[in-house]
Backbone as numpy.savetxt, mean C-alpha at the origin, in Angstrom:
# Nx Ny Nz CAx CAy CAz Cx Cy Cz
-5.04 -4.59 14.51 -3.81 -5.09 14.28 -3.82 -6.38 13.40
-4.97 -7.16 13.49 -5.02 -8.32 12.84 -5.06 -8.07 11.29
-5.65 -6.80 10.86 -5.77 -6.36 9.50 -4.44 -6.08 9.00
-3.52 -5.62 9.86 -2.24 -5.09 9.47 -1.35 -6.41 9.23
-1.45 -7.38 10.22 -0.77 -8.66 10.01 -1.15 -9.41 8.92
-2.69 -9.51 8.61 -3.12 -10.05 7.37 -2.81 -9.38 6.05
-2.66 -8.12 6.25 -2.18 -7.37 4.98 -0.69 -7.68 4.70
0.05 -7.84 5.77 1.47 -8.28 5.43 1.65 -9.47 4.77
0.92 -10.50 5.27 0.84 -11.75 4.76 0.43 -11.74 3.26
-0.74 -10.93 2.97 -1.24 -10.89 1.70 -0.18 -10.23 0.75
0.46 -9.09 1.47 1.60 -8.35 0.56 2.80 -9.34 0.16
3.07 -10.24 1.19 4.21 -11.11 0.66 3.75 -12.13 -0.27
2.56 -12.65 -0.26 2.02 -13.59 -1.14 1.78 -13.06 -2.50
1.20 -11.92 -2.59 0.92 -11.34 -3.80 2.17 -10.78 -4.61
3.18 -10.28 -3.75 4.30 -9.52 -4.42 5.61 -10.14 -3.82
5.61 -11.61 -3.68 6.75 -12.22 -3.23 8.05 -12.00 -3.92
7.88 -11.97 -5.28 9.31 -11.59 -5.99 9.79 -10.30 -5.67
8.77 -9.44 -5.94 9.09 -7.94 -5.70 9.38 -7.82 -4.31
8.83 -8.44 -3.29 9.06 -8.26 -2.07 10.50 -8.42 -1.60
11.25 -9.35 -2.23 12.42 -9.65 -1.86 13.37 -8.33 -2.19
12.79 -7.52 -3.06 13.71 -6.32 -3.32 13.20 -5.12 -2.57
11.99 -5.22 -1.93 11.53 -4.17 -1.08 12.27 -4.24 0.21
12.44 -2.91 0.71 13.10 -2.74 2.05 12.12 -3.04 2.98
12.64 -3.03 4.32 11.83 -3.12 5.69 11.04 -1.95 5.72
11.75 -0.82 5.30 11.07 0.38 5.32 9.71 0.60 4.54
9.92 -0.20 3.22 8.61 -0.22 2.44 7.48 -1.14 3.11
8.01 -2.18 3.65 6.86 -3.02 4.48 6.24 -2.03 5.52
7.05 -1.23 6.11 6.46 -0.38 7.48 5.38 0.53 6.74
5.91 1.16 5.52 4.91 2.04 4.91 3.64 1.47 4.48
3.84 0.31 3.82 2.59 -0.44 3.35 1.74 -0.83 4.45
2.36 -1.26 5.61 1.44 -1.69 6.71 0.80 -0.69 7.29
1.33 0.60 7.39 0.81 1.83 7.99 -0.40 2.08 6.98
-0.35 2.21 5.68 -1.29 2.52 4.71 -2.46 1.48 4.95
-2.17 0.22 5.07 -3.31 -0.76 5.28 -4.02 -0.45 6.56
-3.20 -0.18 7.57 -3.92 0.17 8.89 -4.71 1.48 8.69
-4.20 2.46 7.99 -4.90 3.73 7.80 -6.25 3.44 6.91
-6.28 2.36 6.25 -7.44 2.17 5.26 -8.23 1.02 5.71
-8.03 0.48 6.99 -8.85 -0.72 7.40 -10.31 -0.57 7.49
-10.77 0.69 7.80 -12.28 0.77 7.85 -12.83 0.99 6.34
-12.07 1.08 5.36 -12.67 1.34 4.02 -13.40 -0.05 3.52
-14.31 0.18 2.56 -15.16 -1.02 1.99 -14.53 -1.58 0.94
-13.36 -2.24 1.29 -12.61 -3.00 0.29 -11.87 -4.20 1.00
-11.62 -5.15 0.26 -11.04 -6.39 0.90 -9.65 -5.94 1.19
-8.94 -6.76 1.94 -7.58 -6.66 2.52 -6.68 -6.64 1.24
-6.99 -7.68 0.32 -6.25 -7.72 -0.88 -6.10 -6.50 -1.63
-7.32 -5.95 -1.85 -7.37 -4.73 -2.60 -6.63 -3.71 -2.10
-6.75 -3.46 -0.72 -6.06 -2.24 0.07 -4.58 -2.68 0.04
-4.17 -3.98 0.23 -2.72 -4.09 -0.01 -2.22 -3.76 -1.30
-2.89 -4.32 -2.50 -2.51 -3.99 -3.78 -2.21 -2.35 -3.98
-3.46 -1.70 -3.48 -3.45 -0.24 -3.62 -2.12 0.36 -2.92
-1.99 0.00 -1.59 -0.90 0.61 -0.87 0.49 0.24 -1.49
0.53 -1.04 -1.83 1.90 -1.34 -2.57 2.07 -0.52 -3.77
1.08 -0.31 -4.68 1.23 0.45 -5.84 1.63 1.82 -5.55
1.02 2.66 -4.56 1.31 3.83 -3.98 2.74 3.89 -3.49
3.20 2.83 -2.81 4.37 2.90 -2.21 5.54 2.72 -3.36
5.24 2.04 -4.34 6.06 1.92 -5.56 6.33 3.25 -6.34
5.12 4.07 -6.36 5.28 5.15 -7.06 5.98 6.40 -6.28
6.24 6.16 -4.94 6.93 7.33 -3.94 8.36 7.15 -4.23
9.04 8.20 -3.99 10.52 8.33 -4.00 10.94 7.54 -2.76
12.09 6.83 -2.75 12.63 6.36 -1.70 13.01 7.35 -0.49
13.18 8.47 -0.88 13.45 9.56 0.13 12.27 10.25 0.68
11.13 9.79 0.28 9.86 10.51 0.85 9.63 10.30 2.31
9.29 11.43 2.91 9.07 11.42 4.52 7.62 11.27 4.82
6.76 11.39 3.87 5.40 11.46 4.11 4.85 10.02 4.27
3.80 9.74 4.86 3.25 8.44 4.86 2.43 8.44 3.54
2.16 7.21 3.08 1.28 6.87 1.81 0.01 7.81 1.85
-0.61 7.69 3.08 -1.92 8.19 3.19 -1.74 9.70 3.07
-0.68 10.46 3.61 -0.57 11.87 3.39 -0.05 12.04 2.13
0.83 11.46 1.39 1.37 11.55 0.02 0.18 11.58 -1.06
-0.73 10.68 -0.77 -1.83 10.41 -1.77 -2.58 11.58 -1.92
-2.75 12.55 -0.86 -3.71 13.64 -0.85 -3.12 14.74 -1.79
-1.72 14.67 -2.12 -1.11 15.68 -2.98 -0.62 14.93 -4.32
-1.05 13.85 -4.63 -0.72 13.17 -5.93 -1.90 12.43 -6.44
-2.96 13.21 -6.91 -4.30 12.63 -7.29 -4.16 11.53 -8.38
-3.16 12.11 -9.28 -3.01 11.18 -10.60 -2.54 9.74 -10.39
-1.57 9.77 -9.32 -0.96 8.54 -8.98 -2.05 7.71 -8.04
-2.80 8.37 -7.30 -3.85 7.77 -6.57 -4.84 7.25 -7.38
-5.24 7.72 -8.47 -6.25 7.37 -9.49 -5.68 6.10 -10.24
-4.38 6.18 -10.52 -3.76 4.95 -11.23 -3.84 3.68 -10.45
-3.40 3.94 -9.09 -3.38 2.98 -8.13 -4.81 2.32 -7.77
-5.79 3.21 -7.77 -7.08 2.80 -7.56 -7.49 1.83 -8.61
-7.36 2.23 -9.76 -7.51 1.29 -11.10 -6.81 -0.02 -10.98
-5.46 0.14 -10.72 -4.69 -1.24 -10.54 -5.22 -2.04 -9.65
-5.59 -1.58 -8.42 -6.01 -2.34 -7.32 -7.54 -2.73 -7.51
-8.21 -2.14 -8.39 -9.61 -2.53 -8.55 -10.49 -1.99 -7.43
-10.11 -0.83 -6.95 -10.74 -0.21 -5.80 -11.45 1.23 -6.35
-12.50 1.52 -5.70 -13.34 2.63 -5.94 -13.76 2.61 -7.37
C-alpha cells in the first residue's frame, strides 16, 4: 500500500499540470497499475511514468485495467517502456 501511495505522490509531482485534467478514474487506473508492478525491478518513478503513459494511450471508455490492456497492445507497451526508461 505504501508503494501505491508513494506512486500517487510521484504521479502528481511528475505530472502536476496534466493531473489537473486527469480524472479520478485515471488516478485509480494508474494506482492499480503501480500496485500490479510493485515487485518489478524498477523505481517507483519509472513505474509511475510507464503506467501514466499507458493510461494516456487508452480510450476513456476502456474497461480493462492497464495491466490487462498492455497484454493486447504490445506497440503501446513498447513505446511506454521507452518513454519511462524501463526494460
